[in-house]
Structures are given as C-alpha cells and as structure tokens.
mmCIF entry with sequence, helices, sheets and N, C-alpha, C, O atoms, coordinates in Angstrom:
data_MODEL
# 
_entry.id   MODEL 
# 
_entity.id                         1 
_entity.type                       polymer 
_entity.pdbx_number_of_molecules   1 
# 
_entity_poly.entity_id                      1 
_entity_poly.type                           'polypeptide(L)' 
_entity_poly.nstd_linkage                   no 
_entity_poly.nstd_monomer                   no 
_entity_poly.pdbx_seq_one_letter_code       MESTEWKIREDQTEPILSEIASLRHELRSLKTEHRELLDKINGNNSTTDGDIF 
_entity_poly.pdbx_seq_one_letter_code_can   MESTEWKIREDQTEPILSEIASLRHELRSLKTEHRELLDKINGNNSTTDGDIF 
_entity_poly.pdbx_strand_id                 A 
# 
loop_
_entity_poly_seq.entity_id 
_entity_poly_seq.num 
_entity_poly_seq.mon_id 
_entity_poly_seq.hetero 
1 1  MET n 
1 2  GLU n 
1 3  SER n 
1 4  THR n 
1 5  GLU n 
1 6  TRP n 
1 7  LYS n 
1 8  ILE n 
1 9  ARG n 
1 10 GLU n 
1 11 ASP n 
1 12 GLN n 
1 13 THR n 
1 14 GLU n 
1 15 PRO n 
1 16 ILE n 
1 17 LEU n 
1 18 SER n 
1 19 GLU n 
1 20 ILE n 
1 21 ALA n 
1 22 SER n 
1 23 LEU n 
1 24 ARG n 
1 25 HIS n 
1 26 GLU n 
1 27 LEU n 
1 28 ARG n 
1 29 SER n 
1 30 LEU n 
1 31 LYS n 
1 32 THR n 
1 33 GLU n 
1 34 HIS n 
1 35 ARG n 
1 36 GLU n 
1 37 LEU n 
1 38 LEU n 
1 39 ASP n 
1 40 LYS n 
1 41 ILE n 
1 42 ASN n 
1 43 GLY n 
1 44 ASN n 
1 45 ASN n 
1 46 SER n 
1 47 THR n 
1 48 THR n 
1 49 ASP n 
1 50 GLY n 
1 51 ASP n 
1 52 ILE n 
1 53 PHE n 
# 
_struct_asym.id          A 
_struct_asym.entity_id   1 
# 
loop_
_struct_conf.conf_type_id 
_struct_conf.id 
_struct_conf.pdbx_PDB_helix_id 
_struct_conf.beg_label_comp_id 
_struct_conf.beg_label_asym_id 
_struct_conf.beg_label_seq_id 
_struct_conf.pdbx_beg_PDB_ins_code 
_struct_conf.end_label_comp_id 
_struct_conf.end_label_asym_id 
_struct_conf.end_label_seq_id 
_struct_conf.pdbx_end_PDB_ins_code 
_struct_conf.beg_auth_comp_id 
_struct_conf.beg_auth_asym_id 
_struct_conf.beg_auth_seq_id 
_struct_conf.end_auth_comp_id 
_struct_conf.end_auth_asym_id 
_struct_conf.end_auth_seq_id 
_struct_conf.pdbx_PDB_helix_class 
_struct_conf.details 
_struct_conf.pdbx_PDB_helix_length 
HELX_P HELX_P1 AA1 GLU A 2  ? ARG A 9  ? GLU A 2  ARG A 9  1 ? 8  
HELX_P HELX_P2 AA2 THR A 13 ? ILE A 41 ? THR A 13 ILE A 41 1 ? 29 
# 
_struct_conf_type.id          HELX_P 
_struct_conf_type.criteria    ? 
_struct_conf_type.reference   ? 
# 
loop_
_atom_site.group_PDB 
_atom_site.id 
_atom_site.type_symbol 
_atom_site.label_atom_id 
_atom_site.label_alt_id 
_atom_site.label_comp_id 
_atom_site.label_asym_id 
_atom_site.label_entity_id 
_atom_site.label_seq_id 
_atom_site.pdbx_PDB_ins_code 
_atom_site.Cartn_x 
_atom_site.Cartn_y 
_atom_site.Cartn_z 
_atom_site.occupancy 
_atom_site.B_iso_or_equiv 
_atom_site.pdbx_formal_charge 
_atom_site.auth_seq_id 
_atom_site.auth_comp_id 
_atom_site.auth_asym_id 
_atom_site.auth_atom_id 
_atom_site.pdbx_PDB_model_num 
ATOM 1   N N  . MET A 1 1  ? 0.844  -1.194 -0.006  1.00 0.00 ? 1  MET A N  1 
ATOM 2   C CA . MET A 1 1  ? -0.008 -0.019 -0.005  1.00 0.00 ? 1  MET A CA 1 
ATOM 3   C C  . MET A 1 1  ? 0.890  1.258  -0.004  1.00 0.00 ? 1  MET A C  1 
ATOM 4   O O  . MET A 1 1  ? 0.580  2.241  -0.677  1.00 0.00 ? 1  MET A O  1 
ATOM 5   N N  . GLU A 1 2  ? 1.950  1.217  0.727   1.00 0.00 ? 2  GLU A N  1 
ATOM 6   C CA . GLU A 1 2  ? 2.856  2.354  0.778   1.00 0.00 ? 2  GLU A CA 1 
ATOM 7   C C  . GLU A 1 2  ? 3.472  2.648  -0.601  1.00 0.00 ? 2  GLU A C  1 
ATOM 8   O O  . GLU A 1 2  ? 3.569  3.807  -1.004  1.00 0.00 ? 2  GLU A O  1 
ATOM 9   N N  . SER A 1 3  ? 3.881  1.607  -1.312  1.00 0.00 ? 3  SER A N  1 
ATOM 10  C CA . SER A 1 3  ? 4.453  1.826  -2.641  1.00 0.00 ? 3  SER A CA 1 
ATOM 11  C C  . SER A 1 3  ? 3.419  2.394  -3.610  1.00 0.00 ? 3  SER A C  1 
ATOM 12  O O  . SER A 1 3  ? 3.775  3.178  -4.490  1.00 0.00 ? 3  SER A O  1 
ATOM 13  N N  . THR A 1 4  ? 2.152  2.017  -3.469  1.00 0.00 ? 4  THR A N  1 
ATOM 14  C CA . THR A 1 4  ? 1.086  2.576  -4.314  1.00 0.00 ? 4  THR A CA 1 
ATOM 15  C C  . THR A 1 4  ? 0.938  4.042  -4.044  1.00 0.00 ? 4  THR A C  1 
ATOM 16  O O  . THR A 1 4  ? 0.814  4.840  -4.973  1.00 0.00 ? 4  THR A O  1 
ATOM 17  N N  . GLU A 1 5  ? 0.950  4.419  -2.753  1.00 0.00 ? 5  GLU A N  1 
ATOM 18  C CA . GLU A 1 5  ? 0.833  5.835  -2.421  1.00 0.00 ? 5  GLU A CA 1 
ATOM 19  C C  . GLU A 1 5  ? 2.014  6.623  -2.963  1.00 0.00 ? 5  GLU A C  1 
ATOM 20  O O  . GLU A 1 5  ? 1.854  7.757  -3.413  1.00 0.00 ? 5  GLU A O  1 
ATOM 21  N N  . TRP A 1 6  ? 3.184  6.035  -2.921  1.00 0.00 ? 6  TRP A N  1 
ATOM 22  C CA . TRP A 1 6  ? 4.402  6.701  -3.443  1.00 0.00 ? 6  TRP A CA 1 
ATOM 23  C C  . TRP A 1 6  ? 4.277  6.940  -4.952  1.00 0.00 ? 6  TRP A C  1 
ATOM 24  O O  . TRP A 1 6  ? 4.625  8.004  -5.465  1.00 0.00 ? 6  TRP A O  1 
ATOM 25  N N  . LYS A 1 7  ? 3.772  5.922  -5.639  1.00 0.00 ? 7  LYS A N  1 
ATOM 26  C CA . LYS A 1 7  ? 3.618  6.049  -7.081  1.00 0.00 ? 7  LYS A CA 1 
ATOM 27  C C  . LYS A 1 7  ? 2.621  7.137  -7.450  1.00 0.00 ? 7  LYS A C  1 
ATOM 28  O O  . LYS A 1 7  ? 2.820  7.862  -8.425  1.00 0.00 ? 7  LYS A O  1 
ATOM 29  N N  . ILE A 1 8  ? 1.549  7.253  -6.672  1.00 0.00 ? 8  ILE A N  1 
ATOM 30  C CA . ILE A 1 8  ? 0.538  8.268  -6.926  1.00 0.00 ? 8  ILE A CA 1 
ATOM 31  C C  . ILE A 1 8  ? 1.164  9.682  -6.789  1.00 0.00 ? 8  ILE A C  1 
ATOM 32  O O  . ILE A 1 8  ? 0.789  10.607 -7.511  1.00 0.00 ? 8  ILE A O  1 
ATOM 33  N N  . ARG A 1 9  ? 2.078  9.820  -5.892  1.00 0.00 ? 9  ARG A N  1 
ATOM 34  C CA . ARG A 1 9  ? 2.678  11.144 -5.628  1.00 0.00 ? 9  ARG A CA 1 
ATOM 35  C C  . ARG A 1 9  ? 3.833  11.478 -6.515  1.00 0.00 ? 9  ARG A C  1 
ATOM 36  O O  . ARG A 1 9  ? 4.333  12.601 -6.469  1.00 0.00 ? 9  ARG A O  1 
ATOM 37  N N  . GLU A 1 10 ? 4.290  10.525 -7.343  1.00 0.00 ? 10 GLU A N  1 
ATOM 38  C CA . GLU A 1 10 ? 5.418  10.769 -8.238  1.00 0.00 ? 10 GLU A CA 1 
ATOM 39  C C  . GLU A 1 10 ? 5.116  11.860 -9.208  1.00 0.00 ? 10 GLU A C  1 
ATOM 40  O O  . GLU A 1 10 ? 3.984  11.991 -9.674  1.00 0.00 ? 10 GLU A O  1 
ATOM 41  N N  . ASP A 1 11 ? 6.123  12.656 -9.525  1.00 0.00 ? 11 ASP A N  1 
ATOM 42  C CA . ASP A 1 11 ? 5.968  13.722 -10.500 1.00 0.00 ? 11 ASP A CA 1 
ATOM 43  C C  . ASP A 1 11 ? 5.782  13.120 -11.900 1.00 0.00 ? 11 ASP A C  1 
ATOM 44  O O  . ASP A 1 11 ? 6.599  12.313 -12.342 1.00 0.00 ? 11 ASP A O  1 
ATOM 45  N N  . GLN A 1 12 ? 4.731  13.503 -12.579 1.00 0.00 ? 12 GLN A N  1 
ATOM 46  C CA . GLN A 1 12 ? 4.435  12.944 -13.908 1.00 0.00 ? 12 GLN A CA 1 
ATOM 47  C C  . GLN A 1 12 ? 4.719  13.940 -15.024 1.00 0.00 ? 12 GLN A C  1 
ATOM 48  O O  . GLN A 1 12 ? 4.334  13.713 -16.171 1.00 0.00 ? 12 GLN A O  1 
ATOM 49  N N  . THR A 1 13 ? 5.384  15.031 -14.699 1.00 0.00 ? 13 THR A N  1 
ATOM 50  C CA . THR A 1 13 ? 5.637  16.097 -15.662 1.00 0.00 ? 13 THR A CA 1 
ATOM 51  C C  . THR A 1 13 ? 6.419  15.595 -16.892 1.00 0.00 ? 13 THR A C  1 
ATOM 52  O O  . THR A 1 13 ? 5.996  15.823 -18.025 1.00 0.00 ? 13 THR A O  1 
ATOM 53  N N  . GLU A 1 14 ? 7.550  14.917 -16.674 1.00 0.00 ? 14 GLU A N  1 
ATOM 54  C CA . GLU A 1 14 ? 8.373  14.460 -17.791 1.00 0.00 ? 14 GLU A CA 1 
ATOM 55  C C  . GLU A 1 14 ? 7.656  13.478 -18.713 1.00 0.00 ? 14 GLU A C  1 
ATOM 56  O O  . GLU A 1 14 ? 7.696  13.659 -19.930 1.00 0.00 ? 14 GLU A O  1 
ATOM 57  N N  . PRO A 1 15 ? 7.012  12.463 -18.188 1.00 0.00 ? 15 PRO A N  1 
ATOM 58  C CA . PRO A 1 15 ? 6.301  11.552 -19.115 1.00 0.00 ? 15 PRO A CA 1 
ATOM 59  C C  . PRO A 1 15 ? 5.182  12.245 -19.906 1.00 0.00 ? 15 PRO A C  1 
ATOM 60  O O  . PRO A 1 15 ? 4.933  11.917 -21.066 1.00 0.00 ? 15 PRO A O  1 
ATOM 61  N N  . ILE A 1 16 ? 4.529  13.188 -19.271 1.00 0.00 ? 16 ILE A N  1 
ATOM 62  C CA . ILE A 1 16 ? 3.454  13.916 -19.977 1.00 0.00 ? 16 ILE A CA 1 
ATOM 63  C C  . ILE A 1 16 ? 3.989  14.802 -21.048 1.00 0.00 ? 16 ILE A C  1 
ATOM 64  O O  . ILE A 1 16 ? 3.450  14.835 -22.154 1.00 0.00 ? 16 ILE A O  1 
ATOM 65  N N  . LEU A 1 17 ? 5.068  15.544 -20.741 1.00 0.00 ? 17 LEU A N  1 
ATOM 66  C CA . LEU A 1 17 ? 5.708  16.386 -21.761 1.00 0.00 ? 17 LEU A CA 1 
ATOM 67  C C  . LEU A 1 17 ? 6.300  15.555 -22.913 1.00 0.00 ? 17 LEU A C  1 
ATOM 68  O O  . LEU A 1 17 ? 6.270  15.965 -24.073 1.00 0.00 ? 17 LEU A O  1 
ATOM 69  N N  . SER A 1 18 ? 6.817  14.426 -22.573 1.00 0.00 ? 18 SER A N  1 
ATOM 70  C CA . SER A 1 18 ? 7.336  13.537 -23.631 1.00 0.00 ? 18 SER A CA 1 
ATOM 71  C C  . SER A 1 18 ? 6.213  13.056 -24.542 1.00 0.00 ? 18 SER A C  1 
ATOM 72  O O  . SER A 1 18 ? 6.372  13.008 -25.761 1.00 0.00 ? 18 SER A O  1 
ATOM 73  N N  . GLU A 1 19 ? 5.088  12.705 -23.949 1.00 0.00 ? 19 GLU A N  1 
ATOM 74  C CA . GLU A 1 19 ? 3.943  12.269 -24.740 1.00 0.00 ? 19 GLU A CA 1 
ATOM 75  C C  . GLU A 1 19 ? 3.427  13.379 -25.614 1.00 0.00 ? 19 GLU A C  1 
ATOM 76  O O  . GLU A 1 19 ? 3.095  13.147 -26.776 1.00 0.00 ? 19 GLU A O  1 
ATOM 77  N N  . ILE A 1 20 ? 3.351  14.584 -25.082 1.00 0.00 ? 20 ILE A N  1 
ATOM 78  C CA . ILE A 1 20 ? 2.917  15.745 -25.856 1.00 0.00 ? 20 ILE A CA 1 
ATOM 79  C C  . ILE A 1 20 ? 3.840  15.968 -27.071 1.00 0.00 ? 20 ILE A C  1 
ATOM 80  O O  . ILE A 1 20 ? 3.359  16.184 -28.184 1.00 0.00 ? 20 ILE A O  1 
ATOM 81  N N  . ALA A 1 21 ? 5.155  15.915 -26.852 1.00 0.00 ? 21 ALA A N  1 
ATOM 82  C CA . ALA A 1 21 ? 6.126  16.079 -27.938 1.00 0.00 ? 21 ALA A CA 1 
ATOM 83  C C  . ALA A 1 21 ? 5.931  15.006 -29.006 1.00 0.00 ? 21 ALA A C  1 
ATOM 84  O O  . ALA A 1 21 ? 5.962  15.298 -30.202 1.00 0.00 ? 21 ALA A O  1 
ATOM 85  N N  . SER A 1 22 ? 5.734  13.794 -28.580 1.00 0.00 ? 22 SER A N  1 
ATOM 86  C CA . SER A 1 22 ? 5.545  12.688 -29.475 1.00 0.00 ? 22 SER A CA 1 
ATOM 87  C C  . SER A 1 22 ? 4.267  12.861 -30.329 1.00 0.00 ? 22 SER A C  1 
ATOM 88  O O  . SER A 1 22 ? 4.259  12.590 -31.530 1.00 0.00 ? 22 SER A O  1 
ATOM 89  N N  . LEU A 1 23 ? 3.206  13.316 -29.673 1.00 0.00 ? 23 LEU A N  1 
ATOM 90  C CA . LEU A 1 23 ? 1.959  13.525 -30.392 1.00 0.00 ? 23 LEU A CA 1 
ATOM 91  C C  . LEU A 1 23 ? 2.041  14.715 -31.355 1.00 0.00 ? 23 LEU A C  1 
ATOM 92  O O  . LEU A 1 23 ? 1.440  14.684 -32.429 1.00 0.00 ? 23 LEU A O  1 
ATOM 93  N N  . ARG A 1 24 ? 2.766  15.740 -30.983 1.00 0.00 ? 24 ARG A N  1 
ATOM 94  C CA . ARG A 1 24 ? 2.979  16.881 -31.886 1.00 0.00 ? 24 ARG A CA 1 
ATOM 95  C C  . ARG A 1 24 ? 3.740  16.445 -33.101 1.00 0.00 ? 24 ARG A C  1 
ATOM 96  O O  . ARG A 1 24 ? 3.410  16.876 -34.206 1.00 0.00 ? 24 ARG A O  1 
ATOM 97  N N  . HIS A 1 25 ? 4.769  15.588 -32.952 1.00 0.00 ? 25 HIS A N  1 
ATOM 98  C CA . HIS A 1 25 ? 5.526  15.084 -34.060 1.00 0.00 ? 25 HIS A CA 1 
ATOM 99  C C  . HIS A 1 25 ? 4.604  14.249 -34.991 1.00 0.00 ? 25 HIS A C  1 
ATOM 100 O O  . HIS A 1 25 ? 4.657  14.386 -36.213 1.00 0.00 ? 25 HIS A O  1 
ATOM 101 N N  . GLU A 1 26 ? 3.774  13.396 -34.390 1.00 0.00 ? 26 GLU A N  1 
ATOM 102 C CA . GLU A 1 26 ? 2.855  12.624 -35.187 1.00 0.00 ? 26 GLU A CA 1 
ATOM 103 C C  . GLU A 1 26 ? 1.859  13.493 -35.943 1.00 0.00 ? 26 GLU A C  1 
ATOM 104 O O  . GLU A 1 26 ? 1.530  13.226 -37.099 1.00 0.00 ? 26 GLU A O  1 
ATOM 105 N N  . LEU A 1 27 ? 1.378  14.551 -35.261 1.00 0.00 ? 27 LEU A N  1 
ATOM 106 C CA . LEU A 1 27 ? 0.448  15.470 -35.924 1.00 0.00 ? 27 LEU A CA 1 
ATOM 107 C C  . LEU A 1 27 ? 1.098  16.144 -37.126 1.00 0.00 ? 27 LEU A C  1 
ATOM 108 O O  . LEU A 1 27 ? 0.472  16.280 -38.177 1.00 0.00 ? 27 LEU A O  1 
ATOM 109 N N  . ARG A 1 28 ? 2.360  16.568 -36.974 1.00 0.00 ? 28 ARG A N  1 
ATOM 110 C CA . ARG A 1 28 ? 3.083  17.211 -38.129 1.00 0.00 ? 28 ARG A CA 1 
ATOM 111 C C  . ARG A 1 28 ? 3.171  16.210 -39.272 1.00 0.00 ? 28 ARG A C  1 
ATOM 112 O O  . ARG A 1 28 ? 2.928  16.571 -40.424 1.00 0.00 ? 28 ARG A O  1 
ATOM 113 N N  . SER A 1 29 ? 3.509  14.975 -38.979 1.00 0.00 ? 29 SER A N  1 
ATOM 114 C CA . SER A 1 29 ? 3.615  13.954 -40.002 1.00 0.00 ? 29 SER A CA 1 
ATOM 115 C C  . SER A 1 29 ? 2.279  13.724 -40.704 1.00 0.00 ? 29 SER A C  1 
ATOM 116 O O  . SER A 1 29 ? 2.216  13.649 -41.931 1.00 0.00 ? 29 SER A O  1 
ATOM 117 N N  . LEU A 1 30 ? 1.241  13.616 -39.933 1.00 0.00 ? 30 LEU A N  1 
ATOM 118 C CA . LEU A 1 30 ? -0.063 13.422 -40.530 1.00 0.00 ? 30 LEU A CA 1 
ATOM 119 C C  . LEU A 1 30 ? -0.545 14.621 -41.360 1.00 0.00 ? 30 LEU A C  1 
ATOM 120 O O  . LEU A 1 30 ? -1.178 14.440 -42.400 1.00 0.00 ? 30 LEU A O  1 
ATOM 121 N N  . LYS A 1 31 ? -0.249 15.830 -40.908 1.00 0.00 ? 31 LYS A N  1 
ATOM 122 C CA . LYS A 1 31 ? -0.603 17.009 -41.683 1.00 0.00 ? 31 LYS A CA 1 
ATOM 123 C C  . LYS A 1 31 ? 0.145  17.021 -42.983 1.00 0.00 ? 31 LYS A C  1 
ATOM 124 O O  . LYS A 1 31 ? -0.435 17.361 -44.014 1.00 0.00 ? 31 LYS A O  1 
ATOM 125 N N  . THR A 1 32 ? 1.401  16.666 -42.982 1.00 0.00 ? 32 THR A N  1 
ATOM 126 C CA . THR A 1 32 ? 2.218  16.616 -44.195 1.00 0.00 ? 32 THR A CA 1 
ATOM 127 C C  . THR A 1 32 ? 1.635  15.567 -45.131 1.00 0.00 ? 32 THR A C  1 
ATOM 128 O O  . THR A 1 32 ? 1.476  15.825 -46.324 1.00 0.00 ? 32 THR A O  1 
ATOM 129 N N  . GLU A 1 33 ? 1.317  14.402 -44.614 1.00 0.00 ? 33 GLU A N  1 
ATOM 130 C CA . GLU A 1 33 ? 0.751  13.323 -45.436 1.00 0.00 ? 33 GLU A CA 1 
ATOM 131 C C  . GLU A 1 33 ? -0.593 13.765 -46.025 1.00 0.00 ? 33 GLU A C  1 
ATOM 132 O O  . GLU A 1 33 ? -0.873 13.528 -47.200 1.00 0.00 ? 33 GLU A O  1 
ATOM 133 N N  . HIS A 1 34 ? -1.403 14.396 -45.210 1.00 0.00 ? 34 HIS A N  1 
ATOM 134 C CA . HIS A 1 34 ? -2.697 14.911 -45.665 1.00 0.00 ? 34 HIS A CA 1 
ATOM 135 C C  . HIS A 1 34 ? -2.545 15.888 -46.781 1.00 0.00 ? 34 HIS A C  1 
ATOM 136 O O  . HIS A 1 34 ? -3.225 15.785 -47.803 1.00 0.00 ? 34 HIS A O  1 
ATOM 137 N N  . ARG A 1 35 ? -1.636 16.866 -46.599 1.00 0.00 ? 35 ARG A N  1 
ATOM 138 C CA . ARG A 1 35 ? -1.385 17.898 -47.590 1.00 0.00 ? 35 ARG A CA 1 
ATOM 139 C C  . ARG A 1 35 ? -0.886 17.261 -48.908 1.00 0.00 ? 35 ARG A C  1 
ATOM 140 O O  . ARG A 1 35 ? -1.319 17.653 -49.991 1.00 0.00 ? 35 ARG A O  1 
ATOM 141 N N  . GLU A 1 36 ? 0.014  16.291 -48.801 1.00 0.00 ? 36 GLU A N  1 
ATOM 142 C CA . GLU A 1 36 ? 0.529  15.592 -50.009 1.00 0.00 ? 36 GLU A CA 1 
ATOM 143 C C  . GLU A 1 36 ? -0.592 14.858 -50.748 1.00 0.00 ? 36 GLU A C  1 
ATOM 144 O O  . GLU A 1 36 ? -0.646 14.877 -51.978 1.00 0.00 ? 36 GLU A O  1 
ATOM 145 N N  . LEU A 1 37 ? -1.473 14.222 -50.005 1.00 0.00 ? 37 LEU A N  1 
ATOM 146 C CA . LEU A 1 37 ? -2.559 13.490 -50.645 1.00 0.00 ? 37 LEU A CA 1 
ATOM 147 C C  . LEU A 1 37 ? -3.525 14.449 -51.303 1.00 0.00 ? 37 LEU A C  1 
ATOM 148 O O  . LEU A 1 37 ? -3.997 14.186 -52.409 1.00 0.00 ? 37 LEU A O  1 
ATOM 149 N N  . LEU A 1 38 ? -3.833 15.563 -50.642 1.00 0.00 ? 38 LEU A N  1 
ATOM 150 C CA . LEU A 1 38 ? -4.712 16.565 -51.258 1.00 0.00 ? 38 LEU A CA 1 
ATOM 151 C C  . LEU A 1 38 ? -4.058 17.131 -52.536 1.00 0.00 ? 38 LEU A C  1 
ATOM 152 O O  . LEU A 1 38 ? -4.730 17.307 -53.552 1.00 0.00 ? 38 LEU A O  1 
ATOM 153 N N  . ASP A 1 39 ? -2.780 17.407 -52.478 1.00 0.00 ? 39 ASP A N  1 
ATOM 154 C CA . ASP A 1 39 ? -2.102 17.915 -53.649 1.00 0.00 ? 39 ASP A CA 1 
ATOM 155 C C  . ASP A 1 39 ? -2.112 16.903 -54.775 1.00 0.00 ? 39 ASP A C  1 
ATOM 156 O O  . ASP A 1 39 ? -2.261 17.271 -55.940 1.00 0.00 ? 39 ASP A O  1 
ATOM 157 N N  . LYS A 1 40 ? -1.958 15.651 -54.448 1.00 0.00 ? 40 LYS A N  1 
ATOM 158 C CA . LYS A 1 40 ? -1.996 14.581 -55.462 1.00 0.00 ? 40 LYS A CA 1 
ATOM 159 C C  . LYS A 1 40 ? -3.392 14.486 -56.095 1.00 0.00 ? 40 LYS A C  1 
ATOM 160 O O  . LYS A 1 40 ? -3.529 14.333 -57.309 1.00 0.00 ? 40 LYS A O  1 
ATOM 161 N N  . ILE A 1 41 ? -4.385 14.576 -55.274 1.00 0.00 ? 41 ILE A N  1 
ATOM 162 C CA . ILE A 1 41 ? -5.789 14.534 -55.760 1.00 0.00 ? 41 ILE A CA 1 
ATOM 163 C C  . ILE A 1 41 ? -6.062 15.725 -56.688 1.00 0.00 ? 41 ILE A C  1 
ATOM 164 O O  . ILE A 1 41 ? -6.699 15.583 -57.732 1.00 0.00 ? 41 ILE A O  1 
ATOM 165 N N  . ASN A 1 42 ? -5.572 16.889 -56.288 1.00 0.00 ? 42 ASN A N  1 
ATOM 166 C CA . ASN A 1 42 ? -5.827 18.109 -57.032 1.00 0.00 ? 42 ASN A CA 1 
ATOM 167 C C  . ASN A 1 42 ? -4.848 18.333 -58.164 1.00 0.00 ? 42 ASN A C  1 
ATOM 168 O O  . ASN A 1 42 ? -4.950 19.338 -58.867 1.00 0.00 ? 42 ASN A O  1 
ATOM 169 N N  . GLY A 1 43 ? -3.907 17.436 -58.362 1.00 0.00 ? 43 GLY A N  1 
ATOM 170 C CA . GLY A 1 43 ? -2.936 17.552 -59.443 1.00 0.00 ? 43 GLY A CA 1 
ATOM 171 C C  . GLY A 1 43 ? -1.826 18.532 -59.194 1.00 0.00 ? 43 GLY A C  1 
ATOM 172 O O  . GLY A 1 43 ? -1.139 18.961 -60.121 1.00 0.00 ? 43 GLY A O  1 
ATOM 173 N N  . ASN A 1 44 ? -1.647 18.891 -57.927 1.00 0.00 ? 44 ASN A N  1 
ATOM 174 C CA . ASN A 1 44 ? -0.578 19.814 -57.548 1.00 0.00 ? 44 ASN A CA 1 
ATOM 175 C C  . ASN A 1 44 ? 0.497  19.021 -56.805 1.00 0.00 ? 44 ASN A C  1 
ATOM 176 O O  . ASN A 1 44 ? 0.217  18.383 -55.790 1.00 0.00 ? 44 ASN A O  1 
ATOM 177 N N  . ASN A 1 45 ? 1.727  19.065 -57.317 1.00 0.00 ? 45 ASN A N  1 
ATOM 178 C CA . ASN A 1 45 ? 2.817  18.288 -56.738 1.00 0.00 ? 45 ASN A CA 1 
ATOM 179 C C  . ASN A 1 45 ? 3.603  19.027 -55.663 1.00 0.00 ? 45 ASN A C  1 
ATOM 180 O O  . ASN A 1 45 ? 4.513  18.444 -55.073 1.00 0.00 ? 45 ASN A O  1 
ATOM 181 N N  . SER A 1 46 ? 3.285  20.293 -55.387 1.00 0.00 ? 46 SER A N  1 
ATOM 182 C CA . SER A 1 46 ? 4.000  21.079 -54.414 1.00 0.00 ? 46 SER A CA 1 
ATOM 183 C C  . SER A 1 46 ? 3.668  20.614 -52.983 1.00 0.00 ? 46 SER A C  1 
ATOM 184 O O  . SER A 1 46 ? 2.499  20.496 -52.615 1.00 0.00 ? 46 SER A O  1 
ATOM 185 N N  . THR A 1 47 ? 4.708  20.354 -52.191 1.00 0.00 ? 47 THR A N  1 
ATOM 186 C CA . THR A 1 47 ? 4.487  19.990 -50.788 1.00 0.00 ? 47 THR A CA 1 
ATOM 187 C C  . THR A 1 47 ? 5.013  21.015 -49.815 1.00 0.00 ? 47 THR A C  1 
ATOM 188 O O  . THR A 1 47 ? 5.113  20.751 -48.617 1.00 0.00 ? 47 THR A O  1 
ATOM 189 N N  . THR A 1 48 ? 5.358  22.213 -50.337 1.00 0.00 ? 48 THR A N  1 
ATOM 190 C CA . THR A 1 48 ? 5.907  23.236 -49.492 1.00 0.00 ? 48 THR A CA 1 
ATOM 191 C C  . THR A 1 48 ? 4.890  24.274 -49.063 1.00 0.00 ? 48 THR A C  1 
ATOM 192 O O  . THR A 1 48 ? 5.216  25.162 -48.275 1.00 0.00 ? 48 THR A O  1 
ATOM 193 N N  . ASP A 1 49 ? 3.668  24.187 -49.562 1.00 0.00 ? 49 ASP A N  1 
ATOM 194 C CA . ASP A 1 49 ? 2.628  25.129 -49.210 1.00 0.00 ? 49 ASP A CA 1 
ATOM 195 C C  . ASP A 1 49 ? 2.003  24.779 -47.885 1.00 0.00 ? 49 ASP A C  1 
ATOM 196 O O  . ASP A 1 49 ? 2.072  23.625 -47.461 1.00 0.00 ? 49 ASP A O  1 
ATOM 197 N N  . GLY A 1 50 ? 1.383  25.756 -47.204 1.00 0.00 ? 50 GLY A N  1 
ATOM 198 C CA . GLY A 1 50 ? 0.670  25.503 -45.977 1.00 0.00 ? 50 GLY A CA 1 
ATOM 199 C C  . GLY A 1 50 ? 1.565  25.704 -44.761 1.00 0.00 ? 50 GLY A C  1 
ATOM 200 O O  . GLY A 1 50 ? 2.786  25.820 -44.866 1.00 0.00 ? 50 GLY A O  1 
ATOM 201 N N  . ASP A 1 51 ? 0.914  25.741 -43.608 1.00 0.00 ? 51 ASP A N  1 
ATOM 202 C CA . ASP A 1 51 ? 1.702  25.901 -42.394 1.00 0.00 ? 51 ASP A CA 1 
ATOM 203 C C  . ASP A 1 51 ? 1.932  24.611 -41.683 1.00 0.00 ? 51 ASP A C  1 
ATOM 204 O O  . ASP A 1 51 ? 1.081  23.721 -41.686 1.00 0.00 ? 51 ASP A O  1 
ATOM 205 N N  . ILE A 1 52 ? 3.071  24.507 -41.079 1.00 0.00 ? 52 ILE A N  1 
ATOM 206 C CA . ILE A 1 52 ? 3.457  23.294 -40.328 1.00 0.00 ? 52 ILE A CA 1 
ATOM 207 C C  . ILE A 1 52 ? 3.437  23.678 -38.853 1.00 0.00 ? 52 ILE A C  1 
ATOM 208 O O  . ILE A 1 52 ? 3.929  24.737 -38.463 1.00 0.00 ? 52 ILE A O  1 
ATOM 209 N N  . PHE A 1 53 ? 2.870  22.811 -38.058 1.00 0.00 ? 53 PHE A N  1 
ATOM 210 C CA . PHE A 1 53 ? 2.747  23.050 -36.615 1.00 0.00 ? 53 PHE A CA 1 
ATOM 211 C C  . PHE A 1 53 ? 4.084  23.203 -35.976 1.00 0.00 ? 53 PHE A C  1 
ATOM 212 O O  . PHE A 1 53 ? 4.171  23.410 -34.765 1.00 0.00 ? 53 PHE A O  1 
# 
C-alpha cells in the first residue's frame, strides 16, 4: 500500500511532456501526409505550401 501511495505522488511532468512532444511530431507527419494526398488529388505536386505546426 505504501508503494502505491508513493507512485501516486510521483511527478508525472516528464512523461506527460514527452507524450505531448511525441503527439505533436505525429500530428506534423499526418498534416504533411494529408497535404501531399490533397495535392496529389488536385494535381498539384508542391508539398511546401501551408503551415506546419
């Protein structure tokens, strides 16, 4: 029971920040993929347009 209480009180800042960074990276990748697919559908081969997170 004591170890459970200790775990609850542990600082979770680093794991949370790491997860946020990982999700931001994944979001950038998905936005790029989405933009490339839209460009391909529309017949535009440029992948440098648009904003990146």
